[in-house]
N, C-alpha and C positions, 0 to 999 in steps of 0.2 A: 099889338107889338109896338114897342117904341121905335120911332123913325130913326134910321141910321144905325140900327143894331143888326148884326148878322145872326141869322137863325138857320140851322140846317133844314133843308126842305127834302122830304122823301119823294120818291118817284111818283107816287099817286097824288101829290100835291099837299099832303098833310105835313105838319111840322114834326120835327124830331120829338118824341115823347120818351124821356128817360125812364119815367116810372113804369110805363108800359113794357119797355124792354127789360127793365130790372125784374118785373113780375115774370117774364118769360125765362129769365136767367135764375130765378129762385132755386136754391139748392143745386146749382150747377157750377161748372168752372169753364172759363174762357182762357185759352192758351194762345199766345203769340210767340212764334219762334222765328228768329231772324237776326238781321244786322241792325245798324243804326236807323235805317228807314222803318223797319218793323217796330223798333222801339218807339219811334215818333208816333206811329199809328196806335200803338198800345197806350201811350201817354194821352193821346187825344181821345181815344175811346174811354179811358178811365175818367178823364175830366168831364166828358159829356155825360157819362153815367152818374158821376158824383152830383151833378145838378139835380138829380131826382131823389137824393137822399136827404131826409130831414136833419139828421144828426151827423154832421160832417166828421165828428170825432169817432164815429163808428166805422170809418174807413181807415184801415191801417195796414202796414206791411207786416206780415206774420212773423218774420224773423227780426224785426226791429231795424232793418236796413234803411238808410236814407235813399230817396229816389234819385238824388243828384250824383252824377259821376260814378255810378255803380256799374261794374262790368259783368257780373255773373247773371244771376236770375233774381227776379223780384216777384213776390206773390202778395197782392193786395186783396184783403178780405173786405167785403161790404157786408158787415154784420147783420144789418136790418133785413137783408135778402138771403143771407147765408150763401153768398156766391163769391168766387174768387176771380180776379183778373190777373193772369200770370204772364210774365215775360221771361223767355229763356234766350240768352244770346247764343246764336249759332250762325256765324257768317257763312258756313258751309254745312249743309246737311249731310254731305258725303265727304270722304277723305280727299284732300288735295295732296297730290304726291308728285314725285319726279316723273319726267316724261319717259316713255318707253325708250329702250336702248337705240333702236333704229330710227327714231324720229328726227325730223329736220332740226337744225340748230335753232331756228326761230321759235320752236315749241319749248316753252319754259316749264310748264306744269301739266299735270293730267288730273282728271277727276275720276276717282274710283267709284262708280255707281253701284258696285256690289258690296260696298262697305260703308257703314254709317260712321260719321265723325264722332269722336269721343264726346263732344259737347251735346250731341243730339240724344244721348242716352239718359238725360236727366228727366 
C-alpha cells in the first residue's frame, strides 16, 4: 500500500475488497432510503464498489439521470456484476403531520407511525 494513502480496514484486519463484495452482490440490488446523510453513505458505497470494476463505463444510472443535485431516486447499475445500487430520498419513512388537538403549544409536529410517507412507496 502506498504510504499516506487511506484504505478502509475491515474489523478482522483485512483491507476492503471491492471485487469480493461485488461477487457477493452479483444479481442483487442494494437499496439506501433516507435523507442527505443516507445519500452521502450511498455515494461513498458506490464509489468504493466502483473501484472493483474494470470497465468504469459499465456503471451507469439506469434512467440517464445525473448524480449531482438530484432530488428523487437514483438507480446505478454495475453491469459487470448485474447488480444495482439504489438511493430513494425519503426524509421521513412515516407521515409527518399536525400535532394532536389537545397537545401543548410547544408541540409543532407529530409522526404517524401507522402510515407510511408517500415517498417510501417507491
